[in-house]
N, C-alpha and C positions, 0 to 999 in steps of 0.2 A: 507535395503532403503524400506521406506513405500510408500505408495499408497494414495494421497489425493484427494477424489472427493467431500466431502460434505463441503458446504458452508451455514452455518446457521447464523440468527440473533438470538443472545442470548436473547434479548428484545422481540422477537416476530415482525411480520409484523406491528402490529398496533402501538406497543410503541417505535420502533427504529426511532433513529432521522434520519434525511434526508442524512446526510453524511453517516451514516451506509448502509442505503439502496443503495445508489449511489455506495458504495464500493463492496457491494454484487454483484449489476449488473455488474461492471467494471470486478471484478474478474470472475464472469461466462462468460463473453465476452472474457477476455484474454485467458480462458482455452479453449473456444471454437475456439478461432483463433489459438492456438498453445496448442494442447492437451499434448504435452511433459511437459508442465508447471505443470500438474497433479502430475508428478513424483518429479519435483523440490520442490513443496510445500509439499510433503510426507517426504523430507529430512529435513526440518525446523522444529525446535522446538523453541518456545518462545514466547513473547509478544511484538508486536510493537504499541506504541501509536502514533496515528496521530492526529494533532491539526489542525484544519482548524481557521484561525484568520479571516476569512471573506468569507462566514459567520461564525460566531463562533460555533464551535462543536468539541466535543472530541469523539474518537473511538478508542478502543483497538482492534488489529487483533490477535487472540490466534491461534497459529500454534501448533496443537496437533496430537495426535494419531488418534481422529476422523475426522480430516479434519481442515477446517479454522472457526472459530467462530468470529463473529462480534459483539462486544459490544459497548453500549452506554458509553461514559465516559472513564476514564484512570482507570486502575488497579494500585495497589500501587507498584508492583514488576515487571515494564517494563524493557525489555531488550534492548531497544531502542526507540527513539521518533523522529518524524519529524513534524516540525511546519513551517506553510506557508499559506498564503491564498489558499482556494480550487482551484481556478483557475491556481495558479502557481503550485500546487503539479500536477494537471492534465497535464499542459504543460510539465513538467519535465518527467512525465511518458511516453508521447508520443512523447518526444523528439523534442518538439518545443522550450523549453528552456533548457539551460544547467544547471544542478543542480550545479556543481562548480562555475560557474560564479554568480549564484543566492546566492551561501553561501558567495562567497566575498562581494556581494552587501548587505549582511546581510538581505534579503528577505526570504531566505531557511534557516532554522536552523535544524541540525541534533544532537540529543542526543545518546551517545554511552554507554552502560555499559562497564565499563573496563575489566570485567571478560568475556564479550561477544563482542569483537571488530569488529568482521565482522558480526554479526546477522543483522544488519541495512543494511548492501550492500547485504545481501543474499537476505532480504525481498525485497528491492528496486528491485533488479533484477527479482525477480518473477513478481512483480508488475507493472513492465515496459511492456508495450505494444509491442507486435510483430510487426516487421517492415511491415509485410503484412497488418497491422491494422492501421498503421500512416497515417496522412493525407499526400499528395504530398508536397515535399519541394517547396518553392517559387524559381524562377530562379533569380540569382543574376542579380542585374541591372547594 
């Protein structure tokens, strides 16, 4: 079991797209809020493509021996992919929106490589914001 502590922008701070920069900040915040996520990331290997449809942006998260590398665009050999507007992707990760309901509404699309059926679920679990960092739930009316 590896330990992952490095989060890098493959295209550099200047050339990384806004989505890549936001993901790097989010990952750093998640790990700061739950240091145990470093160990979780260290066990994941593969490439997750994230497609924001609004604003339009593509990013590949590469989980490897040297940590997580965030790249502009999609790599050709993705192990999984998630497609949705940026706002909806954020809402599912902070548990404001239910990813299963959003998939049924066809607003959130998950792509799974059949040879790696649990990869997308593993990466989603890593990216999910710890309960302590989530906004408070609105009381039921």
